[in-house]
N, C-alpha and C positions, 0 to 999 in steps of 0.2 A: 549839460554835463558839468559837474562841479570839478574843478581842477585845482591843484595846489599852486601856490605862488611860484613864479618863475623868475630866476635871476640870470642876467646876461651881462657880458662885458663889451665895451666899445673901445676901439683903439683907433685914433686919428693919426694919419701919417701923410707926408708929402703934400703939405699945404702949398698952394700957389698964391702969392701976394698977401699972405697972412702969416702970422705966428701962432703956433698952437701952444697955449699956455699950460694946458692940462691935457696930455695926450691920451690918457686912459681914464675910464670911469666905469662904474658898475651901476646897472639899473635893475629894477624889480617890477614885474608885471604882477600886481596884486589881484588875487582872485576876488571878484565881486559877485560871483554866481551864488545863488541860494539853492540849497537842496530842495527837491520837490517835497511838498507837504502831503502826507498821506491823509486822505479824507475818507472816513468810514462810510460805507454804503451798506444799507440794510434793505431787506424787502420782506413783504408779507403777501403770501398768496391768499386773497380774500375769497376766491370762488374758483372751483375747478369742476367742469362738467364733462371731462374726457376729451372733447374736441377743442377745447380752449380753456382759458383761465383769465382771471383778473388779478393784477398784482400791483401793490403800492410799493414805490421805491423812494427811499429817503437818502439824500446825500448831505452829509454834514461837513461844513468847512471848519476845521479846527484851528485855523490861523486868523490873524487879523488882516491878512492880505486877501483881496478878492480873487476868486478863481475864474479867470478869463480863458476863453478858448477851450473849455472842457467839453467832453462828450461822453455819452454812455452807450455801450454796445451790448447786445445780447447775441449769444450763440444759440440758435434754435434749430430744431429738426427741419429737414427740407420741406416737410408738409405743414410747418407752422406759419402763422400769419400774425402780424402786429398791426394795430391801428391805435390812434390816440392824438392828443394835442399837447403842445408845450406852451 
């Protein structure tokens, strides 16, 4: 999730054995998250014989950053089966 920068205040009081030279300060948590990159997915059904089909899937990375930890999912009818290799 990409969040905005957050600013907060710190106030120091009641020091024991020390002197507080600057009792108040402001800090900022800078957002360093990157928004997710949309990667187009396309498919072509090459063969369909009623009881099954063959489909080519193409996933394109539109960024300079590697896409790690991704997966592809299909929602198939309960009577459908899939097989293949990666």
